[in-house]
PyMOL Python script that loads the backbone (N, CA, C, O; Angstrom):
from pymol import cmd

cmd.read_pdbstr("""\
ATOM      1  N   UNK A   1     -12.925   4.648  24.011  1.00  0.00           N
ATOM      2  CA  UNK A   1     -13.298   3.550  23.145  1.00  0.00           C
ATOM      3  C   UNK A   1     -12.664   2.285  23.705  1.00  0.00           C
ATOM      4  O   UNK A   1     -11.516   2.288  24.150  1.00  0.00           O
ATOM      5  N   UNK A   2     -13.422   1.222  23.675  1.00  0.00           N
ATOM      6  CA  UNK A   2     -12.904  -0.037  24.191  1.00  0.00           C
ATOM      7  C   UNK A   2     -11.935  -0.649  23.189  1.00  0.00           C
ATOM      8  O   UNK A   2     -12.094  -0.462  21.983  1.00  0.00           O
ATOM      9  N   UNK A   3     -10.945  -1.368  23.667  1.00  0.00           N
ATOM     10  CA  UNK A   3      -9.947  -1.952  22.756  1.00  0.00           C
ATOM     11  C   UNK A   3     -10.540  -2.934  21.748  1.00  0.00           C
ATOM     12  O   UNK A   3      -9.954  -3.162  20.689  1.00  0.00           O
ATOM     13  N   UNK A   4     -11.711  -3.523  22.071  1.00  0.00           N
ATOM     14  CA  UNK A   4     -12.301  -4.473  21.140  1.00  0.00           C
ATOM     15  C   UNK A   4     -12.865  -3.788  19.893  1.00  0.00           C
ATOM     16  O   UNK A   4     -12.983  -4.410  18.837  1.00  0.00           O
ATOM     17  N   UNK A   5     -13.208  -2.523  20.020  1.00  0.00           N
ATOM     18  CA  UNK A   5     -13.824  -1.812  18.896  1.00  0.00           C
ATOM     19  C   UNK A   5     -12.810  -1.103  17.990  1.00  0.00           C
ATOM     20  O   UNK A   5     -13.177  -0.648  16.907  1.00  0.00           O
ATOM     21  N   UNK A   6     -11.569  -1.000  18.402  1.00  0.00           N
ATOM     22  CA  UNK A   6     -10.580  -0.274  17.601  1.00  0.00           C
ATOM     23  C   UNK A   6     -10.378  -0.883  16.212  1.00  0.00           C
ATOM     24  O   UNK A   6     -10.357  -0.132  15.237  1.00  0.00           O
ATOM     25  N   UNK A   7     -10.229  -2.205  16.069  1.00  0.00           N
ATOM     26  CA  UNK A   7     -10.085  -2.745  14.710  1.00  0.00           C
ATOM     27  C   UNK A   7     -11.318  -2.487  13.843  1.00  0.00           C
ATOM     28  O   UNK A   7     -11.195  -2.218  12.648  1.00  0.00           O
ATOM     29  N   UNK A   8     -12.496  -2.568  14.442  1.00  0.00           N
ATOM     30  CA  UNK A   8     -13.725  -2.301  13.696  1.00  0.00           C
ATOM     31  C   UNK A   8     -13.796  -0.842  13.264  1.00  0.00           C
ATOM     32  O   UNK A   8     -14.227  -0.547  12.149  1.00  0.00           O
ATOM     33  N   UNK A   9     -13.382   0.062  14.125  1.00  0.00           N
ATOM     34  CA  UNK A   9     -13.380   1.490  13.789  1.00  0.00           C
ATOM     35  C   UNK A   9     -12.415   1.772  12.641  1.00  0.00           C
ATOM     36  O   UNK A   9     -12.731   2.545  11.737  1.00  0.00           O
ATOM     37  N   UNK A  10     -11.245   1.149  12.676  1.00  0.00           N
ATOM     38  CA  UNK A  10     -10.281   1.321  11.580  1.00  0.00           C
ATOM     39  C   UNK A  10     -10.840   0.776  10.271  1.00  0.00           C
ATOM     40  O   UNK A  10     -10.628   1.361   9.209  1.00  0.00           O
ATOM     41  N   UNK A  11     -11.548  -0.334  10.349  1.00  0.00           N
ATOM     42  CA  UNK A  11     -12.150  -0.924   9.154  1.00  0.00           C
ATOM     43  C   UNK A  11     -13.193   0.009   8.551  1.00  0.00           C
ATOM     44  O   UNK A  11     -13.250   0.176   7.333  1.00  0.00           O
ATOM     45  N   UNK A  12     -14.008   0.609   9.390  1.00  0.00           N
ATOM     46  CA  UNK A  12     -15.041   1.536   8.902  1.00  0.00           C
ATOM     47  C   UNK A  12     -14.399   2.768   8.264  1.00  0.00           C
ATOM     48  O   UNK A  12     -14.859   3.231   7.220  1.00  0.00           O
ATOM     49  N   UNK A  13     -13.353   3.298   8.873  1.00  0.00           N
ATOM     50  CA  UNK A  13     -12.659   4.461   8.312  1.00  0.00           C
ATOM     51  C   UNK A  13     -12.042   4.104   6.966  1.00  0.00           C
ATOM     52  O   UNK A  13     -12.169   4.863   6.005  1.00  0.00           O
ATOM     53  N   UNK A  14     -11.371   2.953   6.889  1.00  0.00           N
ATOM     54  CA  UNK A  14     -10.759   2.534   5.629  1.00  0.00           C
ATOM     55  C   UNK A  14     -11.818   2.313   4.552  1.00  0.00           C
ATOM     56  O   UNK A  14     -11.613   2.694   3.399  1.00  0.00           O
ATOM     57  N   UNK A  15     -12.943   1.704   4.912  1.00  0.00           N
ATOM     58  CA  UNK A  15     -14.016   1.472   3.942  1.00  0.00           C
ATOM     59  C   UNK A  15     -14.579   2.798   3.426  1.00  0.00           C
ATOM     60  O   UNK A  15     -14.887   2.923   2.241  1.00  0.00           O
ATOM     61  N   UNK A  16     -14.714   3.782   4.309  1.00  0.00           N
ATOM     62  CA  UNK A  16     -15.198   5.096   3.888  1.00  0.00           C
ATOM     63  C   UNK A  16     -14.240   5.767   2.925  1.00  0.00           C
ATOM     64  O   UNK A  16     -14.659   6.334   1.915  1.00  0.00           O
ATOM     65  N   UNK A  17     -12.964   5.704   3.233  1.00  0.00           N
ATOM     66  CA  UNK A  17     -11.954   6.303   2.337  1.00  0.00           C
ATOM     67  C   UNK A  17     -11.959   5.581   0.995  1.00  0.00           C
ATOM     68  O   UNK A  17     -11.872   6.216  -0.056  1.00  0.00           O
ATOM     69  N   UNK A  18     -12.061   4.244   1.030  1.00  0.00           N
ATOM     70  CA  UNK A  18     -12.086   3.471  -0.210  1.00  0.00           C
ATOM     71  C   UNK A  18     -13.311   3.832  -1.055  1.00  0.00           C
ATOM     72  O   UNK A  18     -13.206   3.921  -2.278  1.00  0.00           O
ATOM     73  N   UNK A  19     -14.454   4.039  -0.428  1.00  0.00           N
ATOM     74  CA  UNK A  19     -15.655   4.433  -1.178  1.00  0.00           C
ATOM     75  C   UNK A  19     -15.506   5.810  -1.811  1.00  0.00           C
ATOM     76  O   UNK A  19     -15.940   6.023  -2.943  1.00  0.00           O
ATOM     77  N   UNK A  20     -14.899   6.740  -1.095  1.00  0.00           N
ATOM     78  CA  UNK A  20     -14.674   8.077  -1.651  1.00  0.00           C
ATOM     79  C   UNK A  20     -13.728   7.999  -2.842  1.00  0.00           C
ATOM     80  O   UNK A  20     -13.982   8.613  -3.878  1.00  0.00           O
ATOM     81  N   UNK A  21     -12.642   7.250  -2.701  1.00  0.00           N
ATOM     82  CA  UNK A  21     -11.680   7.109  -3.800  1.00  0.00           C
ATOM     83  C   UNK A  21     -12.339   6.435  -4.999  1.00  0.00           C
ATOM     84  O   UNK A  21     -12.157   6.868  -6.137  1.00  0.00           O
ATOM     85  N   UNK A  22     -13.104   5.379  -4.745  1.00  0.00           N
ATOM     86  CA  UNK A  22     -13.795   4.688  -5.834  1.00  0.00           C
ATOM     87  C   UNK A  22     -14.800   5.610  -6.535  1.00  0.00           C
ATOM     88  O   UNK A  22     -14.926   5.579  -7.760  1.00  0.00           O
ATOM     89  N   UNK A  23     -15.500   6.415  -5.764  1.00  0.00           N
ATOM     90  CA  UNK A  23     -16.435   7.382  -6.341  1.00  0.00           C
ATOM     91  C   UNK A  23     -15.736   8.413  -7.207  1.00  0.00           C
ATOM     92  O   UNK A  23     -16.231   8.772  -8.275  1.00  0.00           O
ATOM     93  N   UNK A  24     -14.587   8.889  -6.748  1.00  0.00           N
ATOM     94  CA  UNK A  24     -13.824   9.854  -7.545  1.00  0.00           C
ATOM     95  C   UNK A  24     -13.298   9.224  -8.829  1.00  0.00           C
ATOM     96  O   UNK A  24     -13.268   9.868  -9.877  1.00  0.00           O
ATOM     97  N   UNK A  25     -12.887   7.969  -8.743  1.00  0.00           N
ATOM     98  CA  UNK A  25     -12.433   7.270  -9.947  1.00  0.00           C
ATOM     99  C   UNK A  25     -13.574   7.151 -10.952  1.00  0.00           C
ATOM    100  O   UNK A  25     -13.383   7.392 -12.144  1.00  0.00           O
ATOM    101  N   UNK A  26     -14.751   6.783 -10.475  1.00  0.00           N
ATOM    102  CA  UNK A  26     -15.899   6.682 -11.378  1.00  0.00           C
ATOM    103  C   UNK A  26     -16.283   8.035 -11.961  1.00  0.00           C
ATOM    104  O   UNK A  26     -16.704   8.123 -13.114  1.00  0.00           O
ATOM    105  N   UNK A  27     -16.138   9.074 -11.173  1.00  0.00           N
ATOM    106  CA  UNK A  27     -16.492  10.408 -11.627  1.00  0.00           C
ATOM    107  C   UNK A  27     -15.558  10.906 -12.727  1.00  0.00           C
ATOM    108  O   UNK A  27     -16.003  11.523 -13.694  1.00  0.00           O
ATOM    109  N   UNK A  28     -14.266  10.637 -12.575  1.00  0.00           N
ATOM    110  CA  UNK A  28     -13.282  11.166 -13.511  1.00  0.00           C
ATOM    111  C   UNK A  28     -12.750  10.141 -14.501  1.00  0.00           C
ATOM    112  O   UNK A  28     -11.856  10.469 -15.282  1.00  0.00           O
ATOM    113  N   UNK A  29     -13.258   8.919 -14.502  1.00  0.00           N
ATOM    114  CA  UNK A  29     -12.742   7.870 -15.381  1.00  0.00           C
ATOM    115  C   UNK A  29     -12.927   8.211 -16.858  1.00  0.00           C
ATOM    116  O   UNK A  29     -12.078   7.861 -17.678  1.00  0.00           O
ATOM    117  N   UNK A  30     -13.994   8.871 -17.202  1.00  0.00           N
ATOM    118  CA  UNK A  30     -14.222   9.225 -18.603  1.00  0.00           C
ATOM    119  C   UNK A  30     -13.307  10.318 -19.107  1.00  0.00           C
ATOM    120  O   UNK A  30     -13.177  10.504 -20.317  1.00  0.00           O
ATOM    121  N   UNK A  31     -12.675  11.039 -18.211  1.00  0.00           N
ATOM    122  CA  UNK A  31     -11.803  12.144 -18.604  1.00  0.00           C
ATOM    123  C   UNK A  31     -10.341  11.727 -18.747  1.00  0.00           C
ATOM    124  O   UNK A  31      -9.513  12.523 -19.191  1.00  0.00           O
ATOM    125  N   UNK A  32     -10.015  10.486 -18.375  1.00  0.00           N
ATOM    126  CA  UNK A  32      -8.665   9.967 -18.569  1.00  0.00           C
ATOM    127  C   UNK A  32      -8.630   9.335 -19.952  1.00  0.00           C
ATOM    128  O   UNK A  32      -9.280   8.313 -20.171  1.00  0.00           O
ATOM    129  N   UNK A  33      -7.887   9.915 -20.895  1.00  0.00           N
ATOM    130  CA  UNK A  33      -8.012   9.499 -22.295  1.00  0.00           C
ATOM    131  C   UNK A  33      -7.543   8.079 -22.591  1.00  0.00           C
ATOM    132  O   UNK A  33      -8.130   7.420 -23.450  1.00  0.00           O
ATOM    133  N   UNK A  34      -6.518   7.586 -21.920  1.00  0.00           N
ATOM    134  CA  UNK A  34      -5.977   6.275 -22.263  1.00  0.00           C
ATOM    135  C   UNK A  34      -6.633   5.126 -21.519  1.00  0.00           C
ATOM    136  O   UNK A  34      -6.438   3.967 -21.885  1.00  0.00           O
ATOM    137  N   UNK A  35      -7.400   5.419 -20.492  1.00  0.00           N
ATOM    138  CA  UNK A  35      -7.976   4.369 -19.660  1.00  0.00           C
ATOM    139  C   UNK A  35      -9.040   3.607 -20.436  1.00  0.00           C
ATOM    140  O   UNK A  35     -10.033   4.187 -20.875  1.00  0.00           O
ATOM    141  N   UNK A  36      -8.831   2.314 -20.601  1.00  0.00           N
ATOM    142  CA  UNK A  36      -9.759   1.467 -21.341  1.00  0.00           C
ATOM    143  C   UNK A  36      -9.419   1.333 -22.804  1.00  0.00           C
ATOM    144  O   UNK A  36     -10.118   0.633 -23.537  1.00  0.00           O
ATOM    145  N   UNK A  37      -8.365   1.984 -23.248  1.00  0.00           N
ATOM    146  CA  UNK A  37      -7.976   1.907 -24.661  1.00  0.00           C
ATOM    147  C   UNK A  37      -6.489   1.613 -24.806  1.00  0.00           C
ATOM    148  O   UNK A  37      -5.849   2.069 -25.754  1.00  0.00           O
ATOM    149  N   UNK A  38      -5.948   0.859 -23.875  1.00  0.00           N
ATOM    150  CA  UNK A  38      -4.528   0.536 -23.910  1.00  0.00           C
ATOM    151  C   UNK A  38      -4.267  -0.602 -24.884  1.00  0.00           C
ATOM    152  O   UNK A  38      -5.155  -1.414 -25.144  1.00  0.00           O
ATOM    153  N   UNK A  39      -3.047  -0.667 -25.427  1.00  0.00           N
ATOM    154  CA  UNK A  39      -2.694  -1.851 -26.220  1.00  0.00           C
ATOM    155  C   UNK A  39      -2.745  -3.065 -25.303  1.00  0.00           C
ATOM    156  O   UNK A  39      -2.189  -3.027 -24.205  1.00  0.00           O
ATOM    157  N   UNK A  40      -3.375  -4.100 -25.714  1.00  0.00           N
ATOM    158  CA  UNK A  40      -3.548  -5.282 -24.880  1.00  0.00           C
ATOM    159  C   UNK A  40      -4.976  -5.446 -24.409  1.00  0.00           C
ATOM    160  O   UNK A  40      -5.345  -6.518 -23.928  1.00  0.00           O
ATOM    161  N   UNK A  41      -5.787  -4.411 -24.535  1.00  0.00           N
ATOM    162  CA  UNK A  41      -7.209  -4.530 -24.245  1.00  0.00           C
ATOM    163  C   UNK A  41      -7.858  -5.253 -25.415  1.00  0.00           C
ATOM    164  O   UNK A  41      -7.602  -4.928 -26.574  1.00  0.00           O
ATOM    165  N   UNK A  42      -8.689  -6.223 -25.111  1.00  0.00           N
ATOM    166  CA  UNK A  42      -9.302  -7.056 -26.148  1.00  0.00           C
ATOM    167  C   UNK A  42     -10.654  -6.471 -26.525  1.00  0.00           C
ATOM    168  O   UNK A  42     -11.526  -6.294 -25.674  1.00  0.00           O
ATOM    169  N   UNK A  43     -10.819  -6.175 -27.803  1.00  0.00           N
ATOM    170  CA  UNK A  43     -12.065  -5.607 -28.313  1.00  0.00           C
ATOM    171  C   UNK A  43     -12.417  -6.324 -29.614  1.00  0.00           C
ATOM    172  O   UNK A  43     -11.703  -6.216 -30.611  1.00  0.00           O
ATOM    173  N   UNK A  44     -13.524  -7.054 -29.589  1.00  0.00           N
ATOM    174  CA  UNK A  44     -13.987  -7.782 -30.772  1.00  0.00           C
ATOM    175  C   UNK A  44     -15.398  -7.314 -31.080  1.00  0.00           C
ATOM    176  O   UNK A  44     -16.283  -7.373 -30.226  1.00  0.00           O
ATOM    177  N   UNK A  45     -15.603  -6.844 -32.317  1.00  0.00           N
ATOM    178  CA  UNK A  45     -16.926  -6.374 -32.715  1.00  0.00           C
ATOM    179  C   UNK A  45     -17.324  -7.078 -34.006  1.00  0.00           C
ATOM    180  O   UNK A  45     -16.633  -7.000 -35.021  1.00  0.00           O
ATOM    181  N   UNK A  46     -18.442  -7.755 -33.936  1.00  0.00           N
ATOM    182  CA  UNK A  46     -19.010  -8.438 -35.096  1.00  0.00           C
ATOM    183  C   UNK A  46     -20.376  -7.825 -35.392  1.00  0.00           C
ATOM    184  O   UNK A  46     -20.747  -6.799 -34.822  1.00  0.00           O
ATOM    185  N   UNK A  47     -21.103  -8.457 -36.275  1.00  0.00           N
ATOM    186  CA  UNK A  47     -22.390  -7.943 -36.703  1.00  0.00           C
ATOM    187  C   UNK A  47     -23.346  -7.711 -35.524  1.00  0.00           C
ATOM    188  O   UNK A  47     -23.805  -6.585 -35.330  1.00  0.00           O
ATOM    189  N   UNK A  48     -23.650  -8.731 -34.746  1.00  0.00           N
ATOM    190  CA  UNK A  48     -24.582  -8.617 -33.630  1.00  0.00           C
ATOM    191  C   UNK A  48     -23.916  -8.908 -32.291  1.00  0.00           C
ATOM    192  O   UNK A  48     -24.590  -9.294 -31.335  1.00  0.00           O
ATOM    193  N   UNK A  49     -22.617  -8.729 -32.214  1.00  0.00           N
ATOM    194  CA  UNK A  49     -21.889  -9.140 -31.021  1.00  0.00           C
ATOM    195  C   UNK A  49     -20.723  -8.198 -30.774  1.00  0.00           C
ATOM    196  O   UNK A  49     -19.971  -7.876 -31.694  1.00  0.00           O
ATOM    197  N   UNK A  50     -20.576  -7.764 -29.547  1.00  0.00           N
ATOM    198  CA  UNK A  50     -19.432  -6.952 -29.149  1.00  0.00           C
ATOM    199  C   UNK A  50     -18.869  -7.527 -27.864  1.00  0.00           C
ATOM    200  O   UNK A  50     -19.600  -7.746 -26.898  1.00  0.00           O
ATOM    201  N   UNK A  51     -17.563  -7.770 -27.854  1.00  0.00           N
ATOM    202  CA  UNK A  51     -16.880  -8.284 -26.672  1.00  0.00           C
ATOM    203  C   UNK A  51     -15.735  -7.345 -26.344  1.00  0.00           C
ATOM    204  O   UNK A  51     -14.914  -7.023 -27.203  1.00  0.00           O
ATOM    205  N   UNK A  52     -15.687  -6.910 -25.092  1.00  0.00           N
ATOM    206  CA  UNK A  52     -14.626  -6.012 -24.655  1.00  0.00           C
ATOM    207  C   UNK A  52     -14.093  -6.507 -23.328  1.00  0.00           C
ATOM    208  O   UNK A  52     -14.855  -6.668 -22.375  1.00  0.00           O
ATOM    209  N   UNK A  53     -12.799  -6.751 -23.251  1.00  0.00           N
ATOM    210  CA  UNK A  53     -12.156  -7.151 -22.015  1.00  0.00           C
ATOM    211  C   UNK A  53     -10.902  -6.295 -21.838  1.00  0.00           C
ATOM    212  O   UNK A  53      -9.925  -6.472 -22.565  1.00  0.00           O
ATOM    213  N   UNK A  54     -10.924  -5.372 -20.880  1.00  0.00           N
ATOM    214  CA  UNK A  54      -9.786  -4.456 -20.701  1.00  0.00           C
ATOM    215  C   UNK A  54      -8.636  -5.118 -19.929  1.00  0.00           C
ATOM    216  O   UNK A  54      -8.399  -4.787 -18.767  1.00  0.00           O
ATOM    217  N   UNK A  55      -7.934  -6.038 -20.563  1.00  0.00           N
ATOM    218  CA  UNK A  55      -6.884  -6.808 -19.905  1.00  0.00           C
ATOM    219  C   UNK A  55      -5.730  -5.916 -19.452  1.00  0.00           C
ATOM    220  O   UNK A  55      -5.352  -5.954 -18.281  1.00  0.00           O
ATOM    221  N   UNK A  56      -5.170  -5.124 -20.347  1.00  0.00           N
ATOM    222  CA  UNK A  56      -4.032  -4.269 -19.991  1.00  0.00           C
ATOM    223  C   UNK A  56      -4.440  -3.205 -18.974  1.00  0.00           C
ATOM    224  O   UNK A  56      -3.664  -2.891 -18.071  1.00  0.00           O
ATOM    225  N   UNK A  57      -5.625  -2.656 -19.102  1.00  0.00           N
ATOM    226  CA  UNK A  57      -6.102  -1.661 -18.140  1.00  0.00           C
ATOM    227  C   UNK A  57      -6.264  -2.287 -16.759  1.00  0.00           C
ATOM    228  O   UNK A  57      -5.920  -1.667 -15.753  1.00  0.00           O
ATOM    229  N   UNK A  58      -6.784  -3.508 -16.704  1.00  0.00           N
ATOM    230  CA  UNK A  58      -6.946  -4.203 -15.427  1.00  0.00           C
ATOM    231  C   UNK A  58      -5.601  -4.457 -14.757  1.00  0.00           C
ATOM    232  O   UNK A  58      -5.459  -4.271 -13.548  1.00  0.00           O
ATOM    233  N   UNK A  59      -4.622  -4.879 -15.537  1.00  0.00           N
ATOM    234  CA  UNK A  59      -3.288  -5.128 -14.983  1.00  0.00           C
ATOM    235  C   UNK A  59      -2.668  -3.834 -14.479  1.00  0.00           C
ATOM    236  O   UNK A  59      -2.075  -3.815 -13.401  1.00  0.00           O
ATOM    237  N   UNK A  60      -2.795  -2.754 -15.242  1.00  0.00           N
ATOM    238  CA  UNK A  60      -2.238  -1.463 -14.830  1.00  0.00           C
ATOM    239  C   UNK A  60      -2.896  -0.966 -13.545  1.00  0.00           C
ATOM    240  O   UNK A  60      -2.198  -0.524 -12.632  1.00  0.00           O
ATOM    241  N   UNK A  61      -4.206  -1.029 -13.456  1.00  0.00           N
ATOM    242  CA  UNK A  61      -4.903  -0.604 -12.243  1.00  0.00           C
ATOM    243  C   UNK A  61      -4.542  -1.481 -11.050  1.00  0.00           C
ATOM    244  O   UNK A  61      -4.431  -0.987  -9.929  1.00  0.00           O
ATOM    245  N   UNK A  62      -4.361  -2.769 -11.281  1.00  0.00           N
ATOM    246  CA  UNK A  62      -3.960  -3.668 -10.205  1.00  0.00           C
ATOM    247  C   UNK A  62      -2.586  -3.312  -9.663  1.00  0.00           C
ATOM    248  O   UNK A  62      -2.373  -3.331  -8.451  1.00  0.00           O
ATOM    249  N   UNK A  63      -1.660  -2.992 -10.542  1.00  0.00           N
ATOM    250  CA  UNK A  63      -0.314  -2.591 -10.109  1.00  0.00           C
ATOM    251  C   UNK A  63      -0.369  -1.290  -9.323  1.00  0.00           C
ATOM    252  O   UNK A  63       0.280  -1.166  -8.285  1.00  0.00           O
ATOM    253  N   UNK A  64      -1.135  -0.320  -9.807  1.00  0.00           N
ATOM    254  CA  UNK A  64      -1.239   0.969  -9.119  1.00  0.00           C
ATOM    255  C   UNK A  64      -1.866   0.795  -7.736  1.00  0.00           C
ATOM    256  O   UNK A  64      -1.367   1.353  -6.758  1.00  0.00           O
ATOM    257  N   UNK A  65      -2.941   0.034  -7.644  1.00  0.00           N
ATOM    258  CA  UNK A  65      -3.595  -0.182  -6.349  1.00  0.00           C
ATOM    259  C   UNK A  65      -2.678  -0.953  -5.402  1.00  0.00           C
ATOM    260  O   UNK A  65      -2.631  -0.656  -4.208  1.00  0.00           O
ATOM    261  N   UNK A  66      -1.951  -1.938  -5.925  1.00  0.00           N
ATOM    262  CA  UNK A  66      -1.014  -2.694  -5.089  1.00  0.00           C
ATOM    263  C   UNK A  66       0.089  -1.795  -4.534  1.00  0.00           C
ATOM    264  O   UNK A  66       0.465  -1.921  -3.369  1.00  0.00           O
ATOM    265  N   UNK A  67       0.606  -0.894  -5.358  1.00  0.00           N
ATOM    266  CA  UNK A  67       1.643   0.027  -4.881  1.00  0.00           C
ATOM    267  C   UNK A  67       1.106   0.978  -3.822  1.00  0.00           C
ATOM    268  O   UNK A  67       1.781   1.253  -2.830  1.00  0.00           O
ATOM    269  N   UNK A  68      -0.098   1.476  -4.029  1.00  0.00           N
ATOM    270  CA  UNK A  68      -0.694   2.380  -3.033  1.00  0.00           C
ATOM    271  C   UNK A  68      -0.890   1.657  -1.709  1.00  0.00           C
ATOM    272  O   UNK A  68      -0.557   2.197  -0.654  1.00  0.00           O
ATOM    273  N   UNK A  69      -1.422   0.451  -1.751  1.00  0.00           N
ATOM    274  CA  UNK A  69      -1.630  -0.309  -0.522  1.00  0.00           C
ATOM    275  C   UNK A  69      -0.305  -0.692   0.131  1.00  0.00           C
ATOM    276  O   UNK A  69      -0.215  -0.737   1.358  1.00  0.00           O
ATOM    277  N   UNK A  70       0.719  -0.968  -0.665  1.00  0.00           N
ATOM    278  CA  UNK A  70       2.037  -1.288  -0.120  1.00  0.00           C
ATOM    279  C   UNK A  70       2.601  -0.102   0.674  1.00  0.00           C
ATOM    280  O   UNK A  70       3.149  -0.283   1.761  1.00  0.00           O
ATOM    281  N   UNK A  71       2.463   1.098   0.129  1.00  0.00           N
ATOM    282  CA  UNK A  71       2.992   2.275   0.821  1.00  0.00           C
ATOM    283  C   UNK A  71       2.166   2.645   2.043  1.00  0.00           C
ATOM    284  O   UNK A  71       2.706   3.210   2.994  1.00  0.00           O
ATOM    285  N   UNK A  72       0.869   2.342   2.045  1.00  0.00           N
ATOM    286  CA  UNK A  72       0.052   2.608   3.221  1.00  0.00           C
ATOM    287  C   UNK A  72       0.363   1.648   4.365  1.00  0.00           C
ATOM    288  O   UNK A  72       0.218   2.004   5.534  1.00  0.00           O
ATOM    289  N   UNK A  73       0.785   0.449   4.033  1.00  0.00           N
ATOM    290  CA  UNK A  73       1.105  -0.545   5.071  1.00  0.00           C
ATOM    291  C   UNK A  73       2.425  -0.245   5.770  1.00  0.00           C
ATOM    292  O   UNK A  73       2.614  -0.644   6.920  1.00  0.00           O
ATOM    293  N   UNK A  74       3.323   0.436   5.114  1.00  0.00           N
ATOM    294  CA  UNK A  74       4.639   0.724   5.716  1.00  0.00           C
ATOM    295  C   UNK A  74       4.583   1.828   6.691  1.00  0.00           C
ATOM    296  O   UNK A  74       5.605   2.185   7.278  1.00  0.00           O
TER     297      UNK A  74
END
""", "prot")
cmd.dss("prot")
cmd.show_as("cartoon", "prot")
cmd.util.cbc("prot")
cmd.orient("prot")
C-alpha cells in the first residue's frame, strides 16, 4: 500500500467500526430502561403538542463517547 493511502484506509476502517457500533446502539437502545427517561430530560405534553428534548441523555452519551475516544487516542 502506498503511504498516501494509509490515512484514507484508517478513515474507512474507523467509519466502518463507527457504523457497526451505531447500528448496535440503535438495535439495543429500546432495551436500556433509563435511556431517554433521565431526570433533566425535557418532556412537555399539551393537548395537540408534544415536545421532547433528551438533554440529560445527550450529555451522558456525549461524556461516554468522549471517554471512549480519549482512550482510543492514547
